C-alpha positions as CSV (number, residue, x, y, z in Angstrom):
1,M,0.0,0.0,0.0
2,S,1.4,3.4,-1.0
3,Y,2.0,6.2,1.5
4,Y,-0.8,8.3,0.1
5,R,-3.4,5.4,0.3
6,S,-2.2,4.7,3.9
7,F,-2.5,8.3,4.9
8,A,-6.0,8.6,3.3
9,L,-7.2,5.4,5.1
10,F,-5.8,6.7,8.5
11,S,-7.5,10.0,8.0
12,L,-10.8,8.3,7.2
13,V,-10.6,6.1,10.3
14,S,-9.6,9.1,12.5
15,C,-12.5,11.1,11.2
16,C,-15.1,8.4,11.6
17,F,-14.0,6.7,14.8
18,G,-12.3,9.6,16.7
19,W,-8.8,8.1,16.6
20,A,-5.9,10.5,16.9
21,Q,-8.2,13.5,17.4
22,T,-7.4,16.1,20.1
23,P,-10.5,16.9,22.1
24,P,-11.4,20.6,22.2
25,T,-10.5,22.5,25.3
26,P,-13.7,23.2,27.2
27,S,-14.5,26.9,27.8
28,V,-17.3,29.0,29.2
29,S,-17.9,32.7,29.7
30,A,-19.0,34.2,33.0
31,P,-19.2,37.6,34.7
32,A,-16.9,38.6,37.5
33,G,-18.2,37.8,40.9
34,T,-19.7,34.4,40.0
35,V,-18.7,30.7,40.2
36,V,-18.1,28.2,37.4
37,R,-18.4,24.5,38.0
38,W,-16.8,21.5,36.2
39,T,-18.2,18.1,37.1
40,V,-16.6,14.9,35.9
41,P,-16.7,11.7,38.0
42,G,-13.3,10.8,39.4
43,T,-12.0,14.3,39.5
44,L,-9.6,14.7,42.5
45,R,-8.2,18.2,42.4
46,C,-8.8,21.6,40.9
47,G,-6.5,24.4,39.9
48,M,-6.8,28.1,39.1
49,K,-4.4,31.0,39.2
50,G,-1.6,29.1,40.8
51,R,-3.8,27.6,43.6
52,T,-5.0,24.0,43.8
53,W,-7.6,22.4,46.1
54,P,-9.5,19.1,46.4
55,A,-12.6,18.6,44.3
56,L,-15.9,18.4,46.1
57,K,-17.5,15.0,45.2
58,G,-16.0,15.0,41.7
59,T,-16.8,18.7,41.1
60,C,-14.5,21.6,40.7
61,Y,-15.8,25.1,41.6
62,Y,-13.9,28.1,40.2
63,P,-14.8,31.4,41.9
64,V,-14.1,34.6,39.8
65,D,-13.3,37.7,41.8
66,V,-15.8,40.6,41.4
67,E,-12.9,42.9,40.4
68,Q,-11.5,40.6,37.7
69,P,-11.2,42.7,34.6
70,P,-13.5,41.7,31.7
71,G,-12.0,40.2,28.5
72,V,-9.5,38.1,30.5
73,K,-9.3,34.4,29.8
74,I,-8.5,32.4,33.0
75,S,-6.9,28.9,32.7
76,V,-8.4,26.3,35.0
77,S,-7.5,22.7,35.5
78,R,-8.8,19.4,37.0
79,L,-6.9,16.3,37.9
80,A,-8.4,12.8,37.4
81,A,-6.8,9.4,37.0
82,G,-3.3,10.9,37.0
83,H,-4.1,13.2,34.1
84,T,-4.5,17.0,34.2
85,H,-7.2,18.5,32.0
86,F,-7.5,22.2,31.2
87,G,-10.3,24.6,30.4
88,W,-10.9,28.3,30.0
89,I,-13.1,30.9,31.7
90,S,-13.7,34.0,29.6
91,V,-14.6,36.9,31.9
92,E,-17.7,38.8,30.6
93,A,-18.3,42.5,31.0
94,F,-21.1,43.1,33.5
95,D,-22.3,46.3,35.2
96,Y,-23.6,45.8,38.7
97,G,-24.7,49.4,38.8
98,T,-24.0,52.5,41.0
99,E,-25.8,53.5,44.2
100,E,-25.6,56.8,46.1
101,V,-25.8,56.4,49.9
102,N,-26.5,59.3,52.3
103,L,-24.9,58.4,55.6
104,P,-26.3,60.0,58.8
105,D,-24.0,62.0,61.1
106,I,-21.9,59.0,62.3
107,P,-18.1,58.7,62.7
108,Q,-18.0,56.4,59.6
109,A,-19.4,59.3,57.5
110,H,-16.4,61.5,58.3
111,P,-13.7,59.3,59.9
112,S,-10.9,61.0,61.8
113,A,-7.2,60.1,61.5
114,A,-7.6,57.8,64.5
115,D,-10.6,56.1,62.9
116,L,-8.7,55.5,59.7
117,Q,-5.8,54.0,61.7
118,R,-8.2,51.7,63.5
119,D,-9.6,50.6,60.1
120,A,-6.1,49.9,58.9
121,Q,-5.7,47.6,61.9
122,D,-9.0,46.0,61.0
123,R,-7.7,45.3,57.5
124,Q,-4.7,43.5,59.0
125,K,-7.0,41.2,60.9
126,W,-8.9,40.6,57.7
127,G,-5.7,39.7,56.0
128,K,-4.8,37.0,58.6
129,V,-8.2,35.4,58.1
130,F,-7.8,35.2,54.3
131,E,-4.3,33.9,54.6
132,R,-5.3,30.9,56.7
133,K,-4.3,27.4,55.4
134,E,-7.2,25.9,53.6
135,G,-8.6,22.9,55.5
136,V,-11.0,20.1,54.7
137,A,-14.5,21.3,53.6
138,K,-17.0,21.3,56.4
139,F,-19.9,22.5,54.1
140,T,-22.0,21.2,51.3
141,L,-23.8,23.3,48.7
142,P,-26.2,25.0,48.7
143,L,-25.5,27.0,51.8
144,A,-28.2,27.7,54.3
145,P,-29.7,31.2,54.6
146,P,-28.1,33.6,57.1
147,A,-31.5,34.6,58.5
148,R,-35.1,33.4,58.4
149,P,-37.2,34.6,56.8
150,L,-34.8,36.0,54.3
151,P,-35.9,39.2,52.5
152,P,-34.7,40.0,48.9
153,A,-31.0,40.5,48.5
154,K,-29.5,43.6,47.0
155,A,-26.3,45.6,46.3
156,F,-23.7,43.0,45.5
157,G,-21.0,44.5,43.3
158,V,-22.5,48.0,43.1
159,K,-20.2,51.0,43.1
160,R,-21.2,53.0,46.1
161,I,-21.0,56.8,46.6
162,F,-21.1,57.7,50.2
163,N,-22.2,61.3,50.8
164,G,-20.8,62.3,47.3
165,K,-17.5,60.4,47.7
166,P,-17.0,57.2,45.7
167,A,-16.0,54.1,47.7
168,P,-12.6,52.6,46.8
169,Q,-14.1,49.3,45.8
170,P,-17.5,47.7,44.9
171,H,-19.8,46.4,47.6
172,M,-18.4,43.0,48.4
173,G,-21.5,41.3,49.8
174,I,-25.3,41.5,49.8
175,D,-27.6,43.4,52.1
176,Y,-30.8,42.1,53.6
177,A,-33.4,44.4,55.1
178,T,-33.9,42.0,58.0
179,P,-35.8,43.4,61.0
180,V,-33.6,44.6,63.9
181,G,-33.0,41.9,66.5
182,S,-33.5,39.0,64.1
183,P,-31.1,36.1,64.7
184,V,-28.1,36.0,62.3
185,L,-27.4,32.4,61.4
186,A,-24.3,30.4,60.4
187,V,-24.7,29.3,56.8
188,A,-22.7,26.1,57.3
189,N,-20.5,24.3,59.8
190,G,-17.3,26.0,60.6
191,T,-14.9,27.7,63.0
192,V,-15.2,31.3,64.2
193,V,-12.0,33.1,63.2
194,L,-12.9,36.7,63.9
195,A,-15.6,38.1,66.1
196,E,-15.4,41.7,67.2
197,D,-16.5,45.3,66.7
198,L,-14.8,46.7,63.6
199,F,-14.9,50.4,62.5
200,F,-16.8,50.2,59.2
201,E,-18.3,46.7,59.6
202,G,-19.6,47.1,63.1
203,N,-20.1,44.0,65.1
204,A,-18.7,41.3,62.7
205,V,-18.2,37.6,62.6
206,F,-16.0,35.6,60.2
207,I,-16.4,31.8,59.9
208,D,-13.9,29.5,58.2
209,H,-15.9,26.6,56.6
210,G,-12.8,24.8,55.2
211,D,-11.8,24.5,51.5
212,G,-11.0,28.2,51.5
213,L,-14.6,29.3,52.1
214,I,-15.0,32.2,54.5
215,S,-18.4,33.7,55.4
216,M,-18.8,37.2,56.9
217,Y,-21.7,38.8,58.8
218,F,-21.6,42.6,59.6
219,H,-23.5,45.4,61.4
220,M,-24.9,43.1,64.1
221,S,-26.2,44.6,67.4
222,D,-24.4,42.0,69.4
223,I,-22.1,39.0,69.0
224,N,-22.9,35.6,70.6
225,V,-19.8,33.6,69.6
226,K,-16.1,33.6,70.3
227,V,-12.9,33.1,68.2
228,G,-12.1,29.4,68.0
229,Q,-15.7,28.3,68.6
230,E,-17.0,25.5,66.4
231,V,-20.5,26.3,65.1
232,A,-23.1,24.2,63.2
233,T,-25.4,25.3,60.4
234,G,-28.1,27.5,61.8
235,H,-26.2,28.5,64.9
236,T,-27.1,32.0,66.1
237,L,-24.1,34.3,65.8
238,G,-25.7,37.5,67.0
239,R,-28.6,39.8,66.2
240,V,-29.3,42.1,63.3
241,G,-28.4,45.7,64.1
242,S,-27.0,48.9,62.5
243,T,-23.5,49.1,63.9
244,G,-20.6,50.4,61.8
245,R,-21.2,52.2,58.5
246,A,-25.0,51.7,58.2
247,T,-28.0,53.8,57.4
248,G,-30.3,51.6,59.3
249,P,-30.8,48.0,60.6
250,H,-29.8,45.4,58.1
251,L,-27.6,42.3,57.6
252,F,-24.6,42.3,55.4
253,F,-23.6,38.8,54.3
254,G,-20.5,38.2,52.3
255,V,-18.2,35.3,51.2
256,R,-14.7,34.7,49.9
257,W,-13.9,31.4,48.3
258,H,-10.2,30.6,47.5
259,N,-9.7,34.4,48.2
260,A,-12.2,35.4,45.4
261,R,-15.0,37.8,46.4
262,I,-18.2,36.4,44.9
263,D,-21.9,36.9,45.1
264,P,-23.1,34.8,48.1
265,Q,-26.5,34.2,46.4
266,I,-24.8,31.8,44.0
267,L,-23.8,29.5,46.8
268,M,-27.3,29.5,48.3
269,Q,-28.8,28.1,45.0
270,D,-28.8,24.7,43.4
271,P,-25.2,24.2,42.1
272,S,-26.5,22.9,38.8
273,K,-27.6,26.5,38.0
274,M,-24.0,27.7,37.9
275,R,-22.2,28.3,34.6
276,S,-20.5,25.0,33.7
277,L,-17.6,23.6,31.8
278,H,-18.3,20.4,29.9
279,P,-15.8,17.6,29.1
């Protein structure tokens, strides 16, 4: 058989039976502040931006930070059966909007030099929380609600203007107009890693749920837990209030996952509704 006939036969077999074909790299587009999932049975680990973590029941979840610039393609990976598979997330442009907030005559509306120094110290405490070693996941998705009943959520990702002055970053969580005094609830099992009165956040609690997931609850009237305490889903952390930079009683709820700031509502919904990569 000549070379040309052999090549033609190989090409025909490759075309019809899929031999020697390189599978396309899976890709999906998603806005900043969301989560992309990649589910393939047998997946053991996931990777993104130089970080790796264990898969959750064969599924990789890739959180895209709310300030990730649009137009960027992020390489992600999953490990299964000794082989690493790669995919792409294309970050879409998305406008979360702008909101003007008129603060009452409180220190947070016109912070002094001492107030700003206190806030800088608060930022350092935040940093230590987000630099914690990622432990074993103590949660499953979807997360439980942080209050019951839960009013409509608003304001994630919006660019806020406080008394005419733009905030340095978008709103990193969601606000619930929950009645004052309502119990604030842990959304999953975890360890309390920060629980104190912060300048802008007011009475605040941070919980480490393992797998790099941190939940945050701000503006509470009081705090009922201590650092190092293990809490279960639904545990009362404190009560809704209006401490810190607030125009009235409400609950701020935020999450970081693998150090990405994302819309918490995504994790409180059926994971199958997330944007997905497909093999």
